[in-house]
C-alpha positions as CSV (number, residue, x, y, z in Angstrom):
1,X,87.7,80.2,105.5
2,X,89.6,83.6,105.9
3,X,89.9,84.8,108.6
4,X,90.5,88.8,110.7
5,X,93.1,88.8,113.0
6,X,94.6,92.0,114.8
7,X,98.6,93.1,114.6
8,X,98.6,91.5,117.9
9,X,97.1,87.8,116.6
10,X,99.8,87.8,114.2
11,X,101.9,85.0,114.2
12,X,104.9,87.3,112.9
13,X,107.0,83.8,112.2
14,X,104.6,82.5,109.5
15,X,103.7,85.2,108.2
16,X,107.3,86.3,106.9
17,X,108.2,82.8,105.7
18,X,104.5,83.4,102.9
19,X,106.0,86.5,102.2
20,X,109.4,85.0,101.9
21,X,108.2,82.4,99.9
22,X,106.1,84.5,97.5
23,X,107.1,84.8,93.8
24,X,106.3,87.9,94.2
25,X,107.8,89.2,97.9
26,X,108.7,92.1,98.1
27,X,109.4,94.8,100.9
28,X,105.4,95.8,101.9
29,X,104.2,93.2,102.7
30,X,106.0,92.3,105.4
31,X,105.5,92.7,109.6
32,X,108.1,94.8,110.0
33,X,107.6,97.3,107.4
34,X,103.7,97.6,107.7
35,X,104.2,98.6,111.2
36,X,107.2,101.1,110.1
37,X,104.8,102.8,107.4
38,X,101.4,102.5,109.2
39,X,99.9,103.0,112.0
40,X,96.6,100.9,111.7
41,X,97.0,97.8,110.1
42,X,95.4,94.1,110.4
43,X,95.6,90.9,108.6
44,X,93.2,88.2,106.5
45,X,94.4,84.8,106.4
46,X,93.3,82.0,104.9
47,X,93.3,78.1,106.7
48,X,97.0,77.9,108.8
49,X,98.8,80.9,106.5
50,X,98.3,79.2,103.4
51,X,97.1,82.9,102.2
52,X,97.4,86.1,103.2
53,X,96.4,89.9,102.8
54,X,97.5,92.9,104.8
55,X,95.0,95.0,105.1
56,X,95.7,99.3,106.3
57,X,93.0,101.0,107.5
58,X,92.1,104.1,109.4
59,X,88.9,105.6,111.4
60,X,87.0,108.7,110.3
61,X,83.4,110.5,111.4
62,X,82.9,107.1,112.3
63,X,83.6,105.6,108.9
64,X,86.3,102.6,109.1
65,X,88.2,102.5,105.4
66,X,91.0,101.6,104.4
67,X,93.7,103.0,102.6
68,X,97.5,102.8,100.5
69,X,100.3,104.5,102.6
70,X,102.6,105.9,100.9
71,X,106.4,104.5,99.7
72,X,103.8,101.0,99.6
73,X,103.5,100.0,96.7
74,X,101.6,96.9,95.9
75,X,100.1,94.7,98.7
76,X,97.2,92.2,98.1
77,X,97.5,88.6,98.8
78,X,100.4,86.1,98.9
79,X,101.1,82.6,99.2
80,X,103.8,79.8,99.2
81,X,101.4,78.7,96.1
82,X,100.3,80.4,93.2
83,X,97.1,82.8,93.7
84,X,94.5,82.2,91.1
85,X,91.7,85.1,90.5
86,X,89.0,83.2,92.6
87,X,91.1,83.3,95.8
88,X,92.5,86.8,95.3
89,X,88.1,87.3,94.5
90,X,87.4,86.0,97.3
91,X,89.6,88.6,100.0
92,X,89.0,91.5,98.2
93,X,85.1,90.8,98.7
94,X,85.6,89.5,101.9
95,X,87.8,93.0,102.7
96,X,84.5,95.0,101.2
97,X,82.0,93.9,103.3
98,X,83.4,94.6,105.8
99,X,84.3,98.4,104.9
100,X,82.0,100.2,103.1
101,X,85.0,102.1,101.0
102,X,88.3,101.8,100.3
103,X,91.3,102.5,97.7
104,X,94.2,99.6,97.9
105,X,96.6,98.1,95.1
106,X,97.1,94.8,94.4
107,X,100.6,92.8,93.8
108,X,101.1,91.6,90.1
109,X,100.3,88.2,90.7
110,X,96.8,89.7,91.5
111,X,95.1,90.3,88.3
112,X,91.7,89.8,88.5
113,X,90.8,92.5,85.4
114,X,87.2,94.0,85.7
115,X,84.8,93.1,88.7
116,X,81.4,94.0,89.9
117,X,81.5,96.4,92.9
118,X,85.2,97.6,92.3
119,X,86.6,100.3,90.1
120,X,90.0,98.7,89.3
121,X,92.6,100.5,86.6
122,X,96.3,98.9,86.1
123,X,99.3,100.4,87.0
124,X,103.0,99.1,85.6
125,X,105.6,98.5,87.5
126,X,109.4,98.6,86.4
127,X,111.9,95.8,87.8
128,X,115.5,94.6,86.5
129,X,116.9,91.5,87.9
130,X,120.8,91.7,88.3
131,X,122.2,88.4,89.5
132,X,124.3,88.3,86.2
133,X,127.5,90.3,85.8
134,X,128.0,94.0,85.6
135,X,129.0,93.7,81.9
136,X,126.1,91.9,80.8
137,X,123.3,94.3,82.4
138,X,125.4,97.5,81.6
139,X,125.2,96.1,77.5
140,X,121.2,95.9,78.0
141,X,121.4,99.7,79.2
142,X,119.8,101.4,75.9
143,X,121.8,103.9,74.2
144,X,121.1,106.9,76.0
145,X,121.5,105.4,79.2
146,X,125.0,104.8,78.6
147,X,125.5,107.8,77.1
148,X,124.0,109.7,80.6
149,X,126.1,107.3,82.4
150,X,129.5,108.2,80.7
151,X,128.6,112.0,81.2
152,X,128.6,112.0,84.6
153,X,131.9,110.2,85.1
154,X,132.9,112.8,83.1
155,X,130.9,115.2,85.1
156,X,133.4,113.7,87.9
157,X,131.0,113.6,90.5
158,X,132.2,111.7,93.0
159,X,129.6,108.5,94.1
160,X,128.6,108.7,97.6
161,X,127.5,105.4,100.1
162,X,127.3,107.6,102.7
163,X,124.4,109.9,102.8
164,X,122.7,110.8,105.7
165,X,118.8,110.8,106.5
166,X,119.4,114.6,106.4
167,X,121.1,115.1,103.9
168,X,118.1,113.5,101.7
169,X,115.4,114.9,103.3
170,X,117.2,118.5,103.0
171,X,117.7,117.8,99.5
172,X,114.5,116.4,98.7
173,X,112.7,119.7,100.6
174,X,115.0,122.2,98.4
175,X,114.0,120.7,95.1
176,X,110.0,119.4,95.5
177,X,108.5,121.0,92.7
178,X,104.8,121.0,94.9
179,X,106.0,121.7,98.5
180,X,104.6,119.3,101.2
181,X,103.2,119.7,104.9
182,X,105.8,119.5,108.1
183,X,103.4,116.2,108.4
184,X,104.8,114.3,105.6
185,X,108.2,115.3,105.7
186,X,108.5,113.9,109.8
187,X,107.0,110.7,108.4
188,X,110.0,110.1,105.7
189,X,112.0,111.2,108.9
190,X,110.0,108.4,111.2
191,X,110.0,105.5,108.2
192,X,113.3,105.3,108.0
193,X,114.9,105.5,110.7
194,X,112.8,102.5,111.7
195,X,114.1,100.1,108.6
196,X,117.5,102.2,109.3
197,X,117.6,99.9,112.5
198,X,116.6,97.2,111.3
199,X,119.2,97.4,108.7
200,X,116.6,97.4,105.8
201,X,117.4,100.8,104.1
202,X,120.7,102.3,102.4
203,X,121.1,105.7,101.2
204,X,123.5,106.5,98.4
205,X,123.9,109.6,96.6
206,X,126.5,111.9,94.0
207,X,128.5,114.8,95.1
208,X,130.7,117.7,93.9
209,X,133.1,119.8,95.5
210,X,131.3,117.8,98.5
211,X,127.7,119.4,97.6
212,X,125.8,115.9,97.7
213,X,123.6,116.3,93.5
214,X,121.8,113.7,93.7
215,X,120.6,110.9,96.7
216,X,118.4,107.7,96.4
217,X,116.9,105.6,99.3
218,X,116.6,101.6,98.6
219,X,115.0,99.8,100.8
220,X,115.7,95.8,101.4
221,X,113.8,93.0,101.9
222,X,114.5,89.7,101.3
223,X,114.3,89.0,96.9
224,X,114.6,92.9,95.8
225,X,116.2,96.5,96.3
226,X,113.3,98.7,96.0
227,X,114.1,102.1,94.9
228,X,111.8,104.3,97.5
229,X,112.8,107.5,97.2
230,X,114.8,110.0,95.3
231,X,115.9,113.7,94.7
232,X,118.2,115.5,92.6
233,X,118.7,119.1,92.0
234,X,118.8,121.3,88.7
235,X,122.7,120.8,88.4
236,X,122.2,117.1,89.6
237,X,119.4,116.6,86.9
238,X,122.2,118.7,84.3
239,X,125.4,116.3,85.5
240,X,123.3,113.3,84.7
241,X,123.6,112.4,88.6
242,X,121.3,110.0,89.1
243,X,122.7,108.1,86.2
244,X,125.8,107.4,88.4
245,X,123.7,106.7,91.0
246,X,121.7,104.0,89.8
247,X,124.9,102.8,87.4
248,X,126.7,102.7,90.4
249,X,124.5,100.8,93.1
250,X,123.8,98.2,90.1
251,X,127.4,97.4,90.3
252,X,127.4,97.0,93.5
253,X,125.0,94.0,93.5
254,X,125.1,92.5,90.2
255,X,125.5,88.7,90.8
256,X,123.4,89.4,94.2
257,X,120.4,87.4,93.1
258,X,118.6,90.8,94.2
259,X,115.7,92.4,91.5
260,X,116.0,96.0,91.8
261,X,112.2,97.3,91.7
262,X,112.3,100.9,90.6
263,X,108.5,101.4,92.3
264,X,106.7,102.9,89.1
265,X,105.5,104.9,86.8
266,X,103.6,105.9,84.5
267,X,104.8,109.0,84.0
268,X,106.1,108.6,80.7
269,X,109.3,111.0,81.6
270,X,109.9,108.9,84.9
271,X,108.9,105.1,83.1
272,X,111.8,106.1,80.2
273,X,114.7,106.6,83.1
274,X,113.8,103.2,83.9
275,X,113.2,101.5,80.8
276,X,116.8,103.0,80.3
277,X,118.5,100.1,82.8
278,X,116.7,97.4,80.8
279,X,113.8,97.2,83.1
280,X,111.1,95.3,82.1
281,X,106.8,96.6,83.2
282,X,105.2,94.7,85.4
283,X,101.2,95.4,85.7
284,X,99.6,95.8,89.1
285,X,95.8,97.0,89.9
286,X,94.6,99.3,91.7
287,X,90.8,98.4,93.2
288,X,88.3,101.6,94.7
289,X,85.3,100.9,96.0
290,X,82.1,103.3,97.5
291,X,79.7,102.0,99.0
292,X,78.3,105.4,100.0
293,X,77.0,108.5,98.4
294,X,76.4,110.4,101.6
295,X,77.9,113.5,102.8
296,X,79.6,111.4,105.3
297,X,82.1,109.7,102.3
298,X,82.0,114.0,101.0
299,X,83.5,115.1,104.6
300,X,86.2,112.1,104.6
301,X,88.0,112.7,101.1
302,X,88.2,116.8,102.2
303,X,89.3,116.0,105.9
């Protein structure tokens, strides 16, 4: 039996224990991360937390719908055991009956293929186990990646593990190709402040003459370090500063048992950067559904 639980009804210990024991454990479905990145979410729970699935939602114009928050790449069904396709479908169809429309990203263990009533698209994530020693991981870098890492060091860049959040946001704002709203940056600031309070996030960067050229935010779950956000100036790109940041991060965490989760991407140039460090692609699926085709839906999409 699958139950719907509101946030106050969820047993955090049981929930997070299931997430932590899952083969596909990551930062996003833990209660503490969802509380930080979403205003409202509820739980779908099978039996006594045998399988769990978080659902983030909003209400607009009297219509409740699901959505995928930014900096929350994958959710889906999690369990200590393998989640087969039929269980995933059961959860999705029960969610679909509760909501008239929605957008939802499953995790790597929830591959369902085509499904009636759902629009299913494939996306790619990139992951790199960093349980081996650094020398072995470095050997698996592409030739181009090794060359760029060495170039960064020849540029006399300084790696920094003391980058503050305001520095990162300022660098991001100044180098965005598409300008974001103040509301977006307020969300970013609040999310990472909350994670920092729980010691779940760190920011690393590369400097020259005290100027920050590149920086990256990594979020930590039980088994993964997730590359949540990055920023680089034009000079940083020229000096290959982000190659230094990523390589230094891998050196620091080599042998830790973590999996470095690059969080995407389907953009060719970004995927090439991730593959250069030896990361392998992982398919995950995103589903959407729309049981209404009236003016209300058009108003929500344009709001």
